[in-house]
C-alpha positions in Angstrom: 6.4 -3.2 8.4 3.8 -5.5 5.9 3.7 -9.4 5.9 6.1 -10.8 4.2 5.3 -13.5 1.5 6.7 -16.7 3.8 5.2 -15.3 6.9 1.9 -16.1 5.0 0.8 -20.0 5.4 -1.6 -20.8 2.4 -1.9 -24.5 0.8 -0.2 -24.5 -2.6 -3.0 -26.6 -4.2 -6.5 -26.9 -3.0 -8.4 -30.6 -4.7 -12.2 -30.0 -6.0 -13.3 -32.1 -3.2 -12.2 -29.4 -0.4 -13.4 -26.7 -3.0 -16.7 -28.1 -3.6 -17.5 -29.0 0.5 -17.3 -24.6 0.5 -20.2 -22.8 1.3 -21.2 -21.2 -2.7 -21.1 -17.7 -3.0 -22.3 -15.4 -5.8 -22.4 -11.5 -6.4 -26.3 -10.8 -4.8 -25.7 -6.9 -5.3 -26.5 -4.6 -8.6 -25.8 -5.6 -12.0 -26.0 -3.3 -15.1 -26.6 -4.3 -18.4 -24.5 -1.8 -20.7 -25.8 -2.4 -24.4 -26.2 1.3 -25.6 -24.0 4.3 -25.9 -25.8 6.1 -23.7 -25.7 3.7 -21.1 -21.6 3.3 -21.8 -21.5 6.9 -21.1 -23.0 6.6 -17.8 -21.3 3.4 -16.8 -18.1 4.6 -17.8 -18.9 8.0 -15.7 -19.6 5.7 -12.6 -16.7 3.7 -13.4 -13.5 7.0 -12.9 -15.0 7.2 -9.4 -13.4 3.6 -8.6 -10.2 3.1 -7.7 -10.1 -1.4 -7.7 -11.9 -2.9 -10.2 -12.3 -6.9 -10.8 -12.1 -7.1 -14.5 -13.1 -10.2 -16.7 -14.4 -11.4 -20.4 -16.8 -13.8 -21.2 -16.7 -15.2 -24.9 -19.0 -17.3 -26.9 -17.3 -21.0 -27.0 -16.3 -22.5 -30.0 -16.5 -26.5 -30.1 -14.7 -26.7 -33.6 -11.0 -26.9 -34.5 -10.0 -23.4 -35.1 -13.2 -21.4 -34.8 -12.8 -18.7 -32.3 -15.4 -15.8 -31.4 -15.0 -12.2 -30.4 -15.2 -11.2 -26.8 -19.4 -10.7 -25.9 -18.7 -9.5 -22.5 -16.8 -7.2 -20.2 -17.4 -7.1 -16.6 -16.0 -4.3 -14.2 -16.9 -4.7 -10.7 -16.2 -1.5 -8.0 -17.6 -1.9 -5.0 -20.7 -1.3 -4.7 -21.8 -2.4 -9.0 -20.7 -4.5 -11.3 -21.5 -3.0 -15.1 -21.3 -5.8 -18.0 -20.9 -4.4 -21.3 -22.4 -6.5 -24.0 -20.0 -5.8 -26.6 -21.6 -7.0 -29.8 -24.2 -4.7 -29.4 -21.6 -1.9 -29.1 -20.1 -0.5 -32.1 -17.6 1.7 -30.8 -16.2 0.7 -26.9 -13.8 3.8 -26.5 -15.5 5.3 -23.6 -14.9 1.4 -22.2 -11.4 2.0 -23.1 -11.1 5.0 -21.3 -11.3 2.5 -17.6 -9.0 0.2 -19.5 -6.4 2.6 -20.3 -6.3 4.5 -16.7 -2.6 3.5 -15.0 -4.8 5.3 -12.3 -7.5 2.9 -11.8 -6.1 -0.8 -10.9 -8.3 -3.6 -12.7 -7.7 -6.9 -11.5 -8.7 -10.3 -12.3 -7.1 -13.8 -13.5 -5.2 -14.6 -17.2 -6.4 -11.1 -18.2 -3.9 -10.9 -20.7 -5.4 -13.2 -23.3 -8.9 -11.5 -22.1 -6.5 -8.0 -23.4 -5.0 -9.1 -26.1 -8.9 -10.2 -27.3 -9.8 -6.7 -26.2 -7.3 -5.2 -28.2 -7.8 -7.1 -31.7 -11.7 -5.7 -31.7 -10.5 -2.1 -31.2 -6.5 -1.0 -30.2 -6.2 0.3 -26.7 -2.7 1.3 -24.7 -3.5 -1.4 -21.3 -2.4 0.2 -18.3 -3.6 -0.8 -14.8 -3.9 -3.9 -14.8 -3.2 -6.7 -12.2 -2.4 -10.6 -12.2 -3.6 -12.3 -9.1 -1.4 -14.8 -10.5 1.4 -12.9 -10.2 1.0 -11.9 -6.5 -0.2 -15.4 -5.3 3.0 -16.8 -7.0 4.8 -15.2 -4.4 3.1 -17.6 -2.0 4.5 -20.6 -3.5 0.7 -21.2 -4.7 0.0 -23.8 -7.3 -3.6 -23.0 -8.1 -4.3 -20.1 -9.7 -7.8 -20.2 -11.3 -10.0 -18.2 -9.7 -12.5 -20.9 -8.3 -9.2 -21.9 -6.9 -8.1 -18.4 -4.9 -12.0 -17.7 -4.2 -11.4 -21.1 -1.9 -7.5 -20.5 -0.6 -8.1 -16.7 0.3 -11.9 -16.4 1.1 -13.4 -19.7 2.0 -15.7 -19.5 -0.3 -16.8 -21.9 -4.1 -17.8 -20.3 -7.0 -20.0 -21.4 -9.8 -18.6 -22.4 -13.5 -21.9 -23.8 -14.4 -22.6 -20.7 -17.0 -18.8 -20.6 -18.2 -19.4 -22.5 -21.7 -22.9 -20.8 -22.5 -23.6 -18.8 -25.2 -22.3 -15.0 -24.6 -23.5 -13.7 -27.7 -26.7 -14.4 -26.9 -28.7 -11.1 -27.2 -30.6 -11.3 -24.0 -28.8 -12.6 -21.7 -30.4 -15.0 -18.8 -30.4 -14.3 -14.9 -27.6 -17.2 -14.3 -25.3 -15.6 -17.0 -25.5 -11.7 -15.5 -25.1 -13.6 -12.2 -22.3 -15.7 -13.2 -20.6 -13.0 -14.9 -20.9 -10.8 -12.7 -19.2 -12.8 -9.8 -16.3 -13.4 -11.4 -15.6 -9.6 -11.4 -16.7 -9.2 -8.1 -14.6 -12.1 -6.6 -11.3 -10.7 -7.9 -11.5 -7.8 -6.4 -12.6 -9.7 -3.4 -9.2 -11.1 -3.3 -7.6 -8.6 -4.2 -8.8 -6.7 -1.6 -8.5 -9.5 0.8 -4.3 -10.0 -0.5 -3.5 -5.6 0.3 -5.2 -6.6 3.8 -2.5 -9.6 4.0 0.2 -7.0 3.1 1.1 -8.5 -0.4 1.4 -5.7 -2.7 1.7 -5.0 -6.3 6.0 -5.0 -6.2 6.4 -7.6 -9.1 3.1 -7.4 -10.7 2.6 -6.5 -14.2 0.9 -3.1 -13.2 1.5 -1.2 -16.0 0.6 -2.9 -18.6 -1.4 -6.3 -19.9 0.4 -7.3 -22.8 
């Protein structure tokens, strides 16, 4: 028998002060930047071997009302490596979209619906296999569903959001940007694996599409 949500005891909210006292965690494994069609085909071949991927995107922030930018980066993190697709350097991202349309590969993250919608505006596909972490944690009556809060609640670590509003459209990403982007995808997968350990499955989540 799996663990029932009511049998688990996690805080509904977590204060910033408590999070700031937790040890800082960042991804320190291999990171592959994908910026050419050849690199994309190699990356997709590796990603197709995965069953569970952390998912996220990054977009250049806009500080003007009514001004927005397309997604600049797509992050997909597997068990041993994170791939960062530099979307503005790739004219046709169809191979990567095969991963996002595969129902057999779970893509897990936070606030994924907006990310998927913006990716579809760039190049349309039929999303499948997506899991929103907040849909699972709501079963535990958890109110704080941001990635930083969930990492603190379930993994007892603090992740940095310092590079969040940096320019993701730049041709050459800084080391801080690549680590930040990789960490977001990696930590999403780690949280999901922890939830599976706790016996929380995907029932009741948007596991079949991200519309």
